[in-house]
Chimera marker file (.cmm) of the C-alpha trace (Angstrom):
<marker_set name="trace">
<marker id="1" x="123.895" y="81.104" z="-55.303" r="1" g="1" b="0" radius="0.5"/>
<marker id="2" x="122.436" y="84.364" z="-55.593" r="1" g="1" b="0" radius="0.5"/>
<marker id="3" x="118.780" y="84.830" z="-55.040" r="1" g="1" b="0" radius="0.5"/>
<marker id="4" x="116.251" y="85.026" z="-57.903" r="1" g="1" b="0" radius="0.5"/>
<marker id="5" x="115.334" y="88.706" z="-56.688" r="1" g="1" b="0" radius="0.5"/>
<marker id="6" x="119.424" y="89.225" z="-56.915" r="1" g="1" b="0" radius="0.5"/>
<marker id="7" x="119.370" y="87.772" z="-60.413" r="1" g="1" b="0" radius="0.5"/>
<marker id="8" x="116.759" y="89.706" z="-62.000" r="1" g="1" b="0" radius="0.5"/>
<marker id="9" x="118.327" y="93.056" z="-60.291" r="1" g="1" b="0" radius="0.5"/>
<marker id="10" x="121.391" y="91.892" z="-62.578" r="1" g="1" b="0" radius="0.5"/>
<marker id="11" x="119.690" y="91.264" z="-65.589" r="1" g="1" b="0" radius="0.5"/>
<marker id="12" x="117.948" y="94.569" z="-65.238" r="1" g="1" b="0" radius="0.5"/>
<marker id="13" x="121.143" y="96.388" z="-64.755" r="1" g="1" b="0" radius="0.5"/>
<marker id="14" x="122.469" y="94.561" z="-67.836" r="1" g="1" b="0" radius="0.5"/>
<marker id="15" x="119.524" y="95.502" z="-69.811" r="1" g="1" b="0" radius="0.5"/>
<marker id="16" x="119.717" y="99.057" z="-69.147" r="1" g="1" b="0" radius="0.5"/>
<marker id="17" x="123.385" y="99.354" z="-69.558" r="1" g="1" b="0" radius="0.5"/>
<marker id="18" x="124.865" y="100.980" z="-72.799" r="1" g="1" b="0" radius="0.5"/>
<marker id="19" x="126.461" y="97.804" z="-73.895" r="1" g="1" b="0" radius="0.5"/>
<marker id="20" x="123.030" y="96.166" z="-74.401" r="1" g="1" b="0" radius="0.5"/>
<marker id="21" x="121.133" y="99.440" z="-75.505" r="1" g="1" b="0" radius="0.5"/>
<marker id="22" x="121.707" y="98.723" z="-79.220" r="1" g="1" b="0" radius="0.5"/>
<marker id="23" x="121.207" y="95.109" z="-79.135" r="1" g="1" b="0" radius="0.5"/>
<marker id="24" x="117.702" y="94.256" z="-78.877" r="1" g="1" b="0" radius="0.5"/>
<marker id="25" x="118.083" y="90.545" z="-79.930" r="1" g="1" b="0" radius="0.5"/>
<marker id="26" x="120.685" y="89.978" z="-77.392" r="1" g="1" b="0" radius="0.5"/>
<marker id="27" x="118.368" y="91.792" z="-74.801" r="1" g="1" b="0" radius="0.5"/>
<marker id="28" x="115.629" y="89.134" z="-75.632" r="1" g="1" b="0" radius="0.5"/>
<marker id="29" x="117.849" y="86.281" z="-75.818" r="1" g="1" b="0" radius="0.5"/>
<marker id="30" x="119.271" y="87.101" z="-72.415" r="1" g="1" b="0" radius="0.5"/>
<marker id="31" x="115.886" y="87.889" z="-70.585" r="1" g="1" b="0" radius="0.5"/>
<marker id="32" x="114.623" y="84.635" z="-72.043" r="1" g="1" b="0" radius="0.5"/>
<marker id="33" x="117.250" y="82.506" z="-70.903" r="1" g="1" b="0" radius="0.5"/>
<marker id="34" x="117.279" y="83.981" z="-67.452" r="1" g="1" b="0" radius="0.5"/>
<marker id="35" x="113.892" y="83.737" z="-66.844" r="1" g="1" b="0" radius="0.5"/>
<marker id="36" x="113.411" y="80.311" z="-68.563" r="1" g="1" b="0" radius="0.5"/>
<marker id="37" x="116.307" y="79.068" z="-66.089" r="1" g="1" b="0" radius="0.5"/>
<marker id="38" x="114.811" y="80.859" z="-62.926" r="1" g="1" b="0" radius="0.5"/>
<marker id="39" x="111.439" y="78.827" z="-63.861" r="1" g="1" b="0" radius="0.5"/>
<marker id="40" x="113.537" y="75.688" z="-63.446" r="1" g="1" b="0" radius="0.5"/>
<marker id="41" x="113.593" y="74.778" z="-66.896" r="1" g="1" b="0" radius="0.5"/>
<marker id="42" x="117.259" y="73.995" z="-68.236" r="1" g="1" b="0" radius="0.5"/>
<marker id="43" x="116.358" y="72.682" z="-71.383" r="1" g="1" b="0" radius="0.5"/>
<marker id="44" x="117.357" y="75.604" z="-73.458" r="1" g="1" b="0" radius="0.5"/>
<marker id="45" x="117.921" y="74.363" z="-77.139" r="1" g="1" b="0" radius="0.5"/>
<marker id="46" x="118.508" y="76.325" z="-80.141" r="1" g="1" b="0" radius="0.5"/>
<marker id="47" x="115.111" y="76.225" z="-81.713" r="1" g="1" b="0" radius="0.5"/>
<marker id="48" x="113.158" y="77.066" z="-78.122" r="1" g="1" b="0" radius="0.5"/>
<marker id="49" x="115.373" y="80.089" z="-78.004" r="1" g="1" b="0" radius="0.5"/>
<marker id="50" x="114.754" y="81.062" z="-81.676" r="1" g="1" b="0" radius="0.5"/>
<marker id="51" x="110.950" y="80.460" z="-81.622" r="1" g="1" b="0" radius="0.5"/>
<marker id="52" x="109.923" y="81.529" z="-77.980" r="1" g="1" b="0" radius="0.5"/>
<marker id="53" x="112.536" y="83.805" z="-77.092" r="1" g="1" b="0" radius="0.5"/>
<marker id="54" x="113.462" y="85.495" z="-80.379" r="1" g="1" b="0" radius="0.5"/>
<marker id="55" x="110.103" y="85.408" z="-82.334" r="1" g="1" b="0" radius="0.5"/>
<marker id="56" x="111.553" y="83.475" z="-85.145" r="1" g="1" b="0" radius="0.5"/>
<marker id="57" x="108.722" y="81.462" z="-86.919" r="1" g="1" b="0" radius="0.5"/>
<marker id="58" x="107.974" y="77.762" z="-86.211" r="1" g="1" b="0" radius="0.5"/>
<marker id="59" x="109.448" y="76.530" z="-89.152" r="1" g="1" b="0" radius="0.5"/>
<marker id="60" x="112.976" y="77.732" z="-87.990" r="1" g="1" b="0" radius="0.5"/>
<marker id="61" x="115.512" y="75.297" z="-88.779" r="1" g="1" b="0" radius="0.5"/>
<marker id="62" x="118.915" y="75.753" z="-86.792" r="1" g="1" b="0" radius="0.5"/>
<marker id="63" x="120.733" y="73.978" z="-89.499" r="1" g="1" b="0" radius="0.5"/>
<marker id="64" x="120.100" y="76.703" z="-91.956" r="1" g="1" b="0" radius="0.5"/>
<marker id="65" x="119.583" y="79.714" z="-89.770" r="1" g="1" b="0" radius="0.5"/>
<marker id="66" x="122.463" y="80.333" z="-87.290" r="1" g="1" b="0" radius="0.5"/>
<marker id="67" x="120.992" y="83.375" z="-85.355" r="1" g="1" b="0" radius="0.5"/>
<marker id="68" x="120.972" y="81.709" z="-81.753" r="1" g="1" b="0" radius="0.5"/>
<marker id="69" x="124.814" y="80.888" z="-82.219" r="1" g="1" b="0" radius="0.5"/>
<marker id="70" x="125.660" y="84.234" z="-83.586" r="1" g="1" b="0" radius="0.5"/>
<marker id="71" x="123.669" y="86.131" z="-80.885" r="1" g="1" b="0" radius="0.5"/>
<marker id="72" x="125.102" y="83.779" z="-78.139" r="1" g="1" b="0" radius="0.5"/>
<marker id="73" x="128.694" y="84.758" z="-79.208" r="1" g="1" b="0" radius="0.5"/>
<marker id="74" x="127.861" y="88.529" z="-79.435" r="1" g="1" b="0" radius="0.5"/>
<marker id="75" x="125.958" y="88.547" z="-76.097" r="1" g="1" b="0" radius="0.5"/>
<marker id="76" x="129.221" y="86.732" z="-74.367" r="1" g="1" b="0" radius="0.5"/>
<marker id="77" x="131.397" y="89.099" z="-75.663" r="1" g="1" b="0" radius="0.5"/>
<marker id="78" x="129.149" y="91.925" z="-74.440" r="1" g="1" b="0" radius="0.5"/>
<marker id="79" x="128.570" y="90.379" z="-71.132" r="1" g="1" b="0" radius="0.5"/>
<marker id="80" x="132.773" y="90.359" z="-70.773" r="1" g="1" b="0" radius="0.5"/>
<marker id="81" x="132.495" y="94.123" z="-71.901" r="1" g="1" b="0" radius="0.5"/>
<marker id="82" x="129.902" y="95.029" z="-69.612" r="1" g="1" b="0" radius="0.5"/>
<marker id="83" x="131.624" y="93.145" z="-66.474" r="1" g="1" b="0" radius="0.5"/>
<marker id="84" x="135.230" y="94.788" z="-67.362" r="1" g="1" b="0" radius="0.5"/>
<marker id="85" x="133.673" y="98.228" z="-67.312" r="1" g="1" b="0" radius="0.5"/>
<marker id="86" x="130.414" y="99.523" z="-66.228" r="1" g="1" b="0" radius="0.5"/>
<marker id="87" x="129.360" y="96.082" z="-64.084" r="1" g="1" b="0" radius="0.5"/>
<marker id="88" x="132.712" y="95.771" z="-62.228" r="1" g="1" b="0" radius="0.5"/>
<marker id="89" x="131.173" y="96.222" z="-58.957" r="1" g="1" b="0" radius="0.5"/>
<marker id="90" x="128.070" y="94.484" z="-59.850" r="1" g="1" b="0" radius="0.5"/>
<marker id="91" x="127.481" y="91.836" z="-56.816" r="1" g="1" b="0" radius="0.5"/>
<marker id="92" x="125.921" y="89.015" z="-59.208" r="1" g="1" b="0" radius="0.5"/>
<marker id="93" x="127.113" y="87.922" z="-62.496" r="1" g="1" b="0" radius="0.5"/>
<marker id="94" x="125.280" y="86.383" z="-65.275" r="1" g="1" b="0" radius="0.5"/>
<marker id="95" x="127.350" y="84.139" z="-67.460" r="1" g="1" b="0" radius="0.5"/>
<marker id="96" x="126.989" y="81.672" z="-70.510" r="1" g="1" b="0" radius="0.5"/>
<marker id="97" x="129.415" y="79.141" z="-70.563" r="1" g="1" b="0" radius="0.5"/>
<marker id="98" x="130.694" y="78.228" z="-73.745" r="1" g="1" b="0" radius="0.5"/>
<marker id="99" x="128.812" y="75.347" z="-75.609" r="1" g="1" b="0" radius="0.5"/>
<marker id="100" x="125.737" y="76.213" z="-73.472" r="1" g="1" b="0" radius="0.5"/>
<marker id="101" x="122.760" y="78.478" z="-73.868" r="1" g="1" b="0" radius="0.5"/>
<marker id="102" x="122.083" y="78.075" z="-69.942" r="1" g="1" b="0" radius="0.5"/>
<marker id="103" x="123.095" y="80.928" z="-67.631" r="1" g="1" b="0" radius="0.5"/>
<marker id="104" x="125.094" y="80.356" z="-64.836" r="1" g="1" b="0" radius="0.5"/>
<marker id="105" x="124.672" y="82.890" z="-62.049" r="1" g="1" b="0" radius="0.5"/>
<marker id="106" x="127.514" y="83.782" z="-59.527" r="1" g="1" b="0" radius="0.5"/>
<marker id="107" x="127.806" y="85.923" z="-56.501" r="1" g="1" b="0" radius="0.5"/>
<marker id="108" x="130.896" y="87.962" z="-56.795" r="1" g="1" b="0" radius="0.5"/>
<marker id="109" x="131.271" y="89.500" z="-53.542" r="1" g="1" b="0" radius="0.5"/>
<link id1="1" id2="2" r="1" g="1" b="0" radius="0.2"/>
<link id1="2" id2="3" r="1" g="1" b="0" radius="0.2"/>
<link id1="3" id2="4" r="1" g="1" b="0" radius="0.2"/>
<link id1="4" id2="5" r="1" g="1" b="0" radius="0.2"/>
<link id1="5" id2="6" r="1" g="1" b="0" radius="0.2"/>
<link id1="6" id2="7" r="1" g="1" b="0" radius="0.2"/>
<link id1="7" id2="8" r="1" g="1" b="0" radius="0.2"/>
<link id1="8" id2="9" r="1" g="1" b="0" radius="0.2"/>
<link id1="9" id2="10" r="1" g="1" b="0" radius="0.2"/>
<link id1="10" id2="11" r="1" g="1" b="0" radius="0.2"/>
<link id1="11" id2="12" r="1" g="1" b="0" radius="0.2"/>
<link id1="12" id2="13" r="1" g="1" b="0" radius="0.2"/>
<link id1="13" id2="14" r="1" g="1" b="0" radius="0.2"/>
<link id1="14" id2="15" r="1" g="1" b="0" radius="0.2"/>
<link id1="15" id2="16" r="1" g="1" b="0" radius="0.2"/>
<link id1="16" id2="17" r="1" g="1" b="0" radius="0.2"/>
<link id1="17" id2="18" r="1" g="1" b="0" radius="0.2"/>
<link id1="18" id2="19" r="1" g="1" b="0" radius="0.2"/>
<link id1="19" id2="20" r="1" g="1" b="0" radius="0.2"/>
<link id1="20" id2="21" r="1" g="1" b="0" radius="0.2"/>
<link id1="21" id2="22" r="1" g="1" b="0" radius="0.2"/>
<link id1="22" id2="23" r="1" g="1" b="0" radius="0.2"/>
<link id1="23" id2="24" r="1" g="1" b="0" radius="0.2"/>
<link id1="24" id2="25" r="1" g="1" b="0" radius="0.2"/>
<link id1="25" id2="26" r="1" g="1" b="0" radius="0.2"/>
<link id1="26" id2="27" r="1" g="1" b="0" radius="0.2"/>
<link id1="27" id2="28" r="1" g="1" b="0" radius="0.2"/>
<link id1="28" id2="29" r="1" g="1" b="0" radius="0.2"/>
<link id1="29" id2="30" r="1" g="1" b="0" radius="0.2"/>
<link id1="30" id2="31" r="1" g="1" b="0" radius="0.2"/>
<link id1="31" id2="32" r="1" g="1" b="0" radius="0.2"/>
<link id1="32" id2="33" r="1" g="1" b="0" radius="0.2"/>
<link id1="33" id2="34" r="1" g="1" b="0" radius="0.2"/>
<link id1="34" id2="35" r="1" g="1" b="0" radius="0.2"/>
<link id1="35" id2="36" r="1" g="1" b="0" radius="0.2"/>
<link id1="36" id2="37" r="1" g="1" b="0" radius="0.2"/>
<link id1="37" id2="38" r="1" g="1" b="0" radius="0.2"/>
<link id1="38" id2="39" r="1" g="1" b="0" radius="0.2"/>
<link id1="39" id2="40" r="1" g="1" b="0" radius="0.2"/>
<link id1="40" id2="41" r="1" g="1" b="0" radius="0.2"/>
<link id1="41" id2="42" r="1" g="1" b="0" radius="0.2"/>
<link id1="42" id2="43" r="1" g="1" b="0" radius="0.2"/>
<link id1="43" id2="44" r="1" g="1" b="0" radius="0.2"/>
<link id1="44" id2="45" r="1" g="1" b="0" radius="0.2"/>
<link id1="45" id2="46" r="1" g="1" b="0" radius="0.2"/>
<link id1="46" id2="47" r="1" g="1" b="0" radius="0.2"/>
<link id1="47" id2="48" r="1" g="1" b="0" radius="0.2"/>
<link id1="48" id2="49" r="1" g="1" b="0" radius="0.2"/>
<link id1="49" id2="50" r="1" g="1" b="0" radius="0.2"/>
<link id1="50" id2="51" r="1" g="1" b="0" radius="0.2"/>
<link id1="51" id2="52" r="1" g="1" b="0" radius="0.2"/>
<link id1="52" id2="53" r="1" g="1" b="0" radius="0.2"/>
<link id1="53" id2="54" r="1" g="1" b="0" radius="0.2"/>
<link id1="54" id2="55" r="1" g="1" b="0" radius="0.2"/>
<link id1="55" id2="56" r="1" g="1" b="0" radius="0.2"/>
<link id1="56" id2="57" r="1" g="1" b="0" radius="0.2"/>
<link id1="57" id2="58" r="1" g="1" b="0" radius="0.2"/>
<link id1="58" id2="59" r="1" g="1" b="0" radius="0.2"/>
<link id1="59" id2="60" r="1" g="1" b="0" radius="0.2"/>
<link id1="60" id2="61" r="1" g="1" b="0" radius="0.2"/>
<link id1="61" id2="62" r="1" g="1" b="0" radius="0.2"/>
<link id1="62" id2="63" r="1" g="1" b="0" radius="0.2"/>
<link id1="63" id2="64" r="1" g="1" b="0" radius="0.2"/>
<link id1="64" id2="65" r="1" g="1" b="0" radius="0.2"/>
<link id1="65" id2="66" r="1" g="1" b="0" radius="0.2"/>
<link id1="66" id2="67" r="1" g="1" b="0" radius="0.2"/>
<link id1="67" id2="68" r="1" g="1" b="0" radius="0.2"/>
<link id1="68" id2="69" r="1" g="1" b="0" radius="0.2"/>
<link id1="69" id2="70" r="1" g="1" b="0" radius="0.2"/>
<link id1="70" id2="71" r="1" g="1" b="0" radius="0.2"/>
<link id1="71" id2="72" r="1" g="1" b="0" radius="0.2"/>
<link id1="72" id2="73" r="1" g="1" b="0" radius="0.2"/>
<link id1="73" id2="74" r="1" g="1" b="0" radius="0.2"/>
<link id1="74" id2="75" r="1" g="1" b="0" radius="0.2"/>
<link id1="75" id2="76" r="1" g="1" b="0" radius="0.2"/>
<link id1="76" id2="77" r="1" g="1" b="0" radius="0.2"/>
<link id1="77" id2="78" r="1" g="1" b="0" radius="0.2"/>
<link id1="78" id2="79" r="1" g="1" b="0" radius="0.2"/>
<link id1="79" id2="80" r="1" g="1" b="0" radius="0.2"/>
<link id1="80" id2="81" r="1" g="1" b="0" radius="0.2"/>
<link id1="81" id2="82" r="1" g="1" b="0" radius="0.2"/>
<link id1="82" id2="83" r="1" g="1" b="0" radius="0.2"/>
<link id1="83" id2="84" r="1" g="1" b="0" radius="0.2"/>
<link id1="84" id2="85" r="1" g="1" b="0" radius="0.2"/>
<link id1="85" id2="86" r="1" g="1" b="0" radius="0.2"/>
<link id1="86" id2="87" r="1" g="1" b="0" radius="0.2"/>
<link id1="87" id2="88" r="1" g="1" b="0" radius="0.2"/>
<link id1="88" id2="89" r="1" g="1" b="0" radius="0.2"/>
<link id1="89" id2="90" r="1" g="1" b="0" radius="0.2"/>
<link id1="90" id2="91" r="1" g="1" b="0" radius="0.2"/>
<link id1="91" id2="92" r="1" g="1" b="0" radius="0.2"/>
<link id1="92" id2="93" r="1" g="1" b="0" radius="0.2"/>
<link id1="93" id2="94" r="1" g="1" b="0" radius="0.2"/>
<link id1="94" id2="95" r="1" g="1" b="0" radius="0.2"/>
<link id1="95" id2="96" r="1" g="1" b="0" radius="0.2"/>
<link id1="96" id2="97" r="1" g="1" b="0" radius="0.2"/>
<link id1="97" id2="98" r="1" g="1" b="0" radius="0.2"/>
<link id1="98" id2="99" r="1" g="1" b="0" radius="0.2"/>
<link id1="99" id2="100" r="1" g="1" b="0" radius="0.2"/>
<link id1="100" id2="101" r="1" g="1" b="0" radius="0.2"/>
<link id1="101" id2="102" r="1" g="1" b="0" radius="0.2"/>
<link id1="102" id2="103" r="1" g="1" b="0" radius="0.2"/>
<link id1="103" id2="104" r="1" g="1" b="0" radius="0.2"/>
<link id1="104" id2="105" r="1" g="1" b="0" radius="0.2"/>
<link id1="105" id2="106" r="1" g="1" b="0" radius="0.2"/>
<link id1="106" id2="107" r="1" g="1" b="0" radius="0.2"/>
<link id1="107" id2="108" r="1" g="1" b="0" radius="0.2"/>
<link id1="108" id2="109" r="1" g="1" b="0" radius="0.2"/>
</marker_set>
C-alpha cells in the first residue's frame, strides 16, 4: 500500500491534470473521497458525499438527485483516461471500484 504522502502526491497530479481541469465537481468528489479515506473513515455514502463533499444542501435526497452517481461514473471514466495517457507512469493509482465510492490506492511499480 502506498503511503499517505504518495497518495496525496498522486491526488495532486490528478487534480492538476488536463483531464480534471474542466471538471470541478469531480475534483471536489475526488479530493473529499481520498481525504475521507486517508482519515480512516470508510463510510462514504451518497448523502455525505453530496452534502459534505459537493456542497449540496442538507435536504439532499439521493433518490431524487443522482449527482453523486453521475459524477462517480464520469470520474471513473476520467481516471481511466488519465492513466491511459498522462498518468501512464504514475507510481500510485487511485481507483474507484464499480459499486463503491471508497477509493483504492495501488502501487504500480
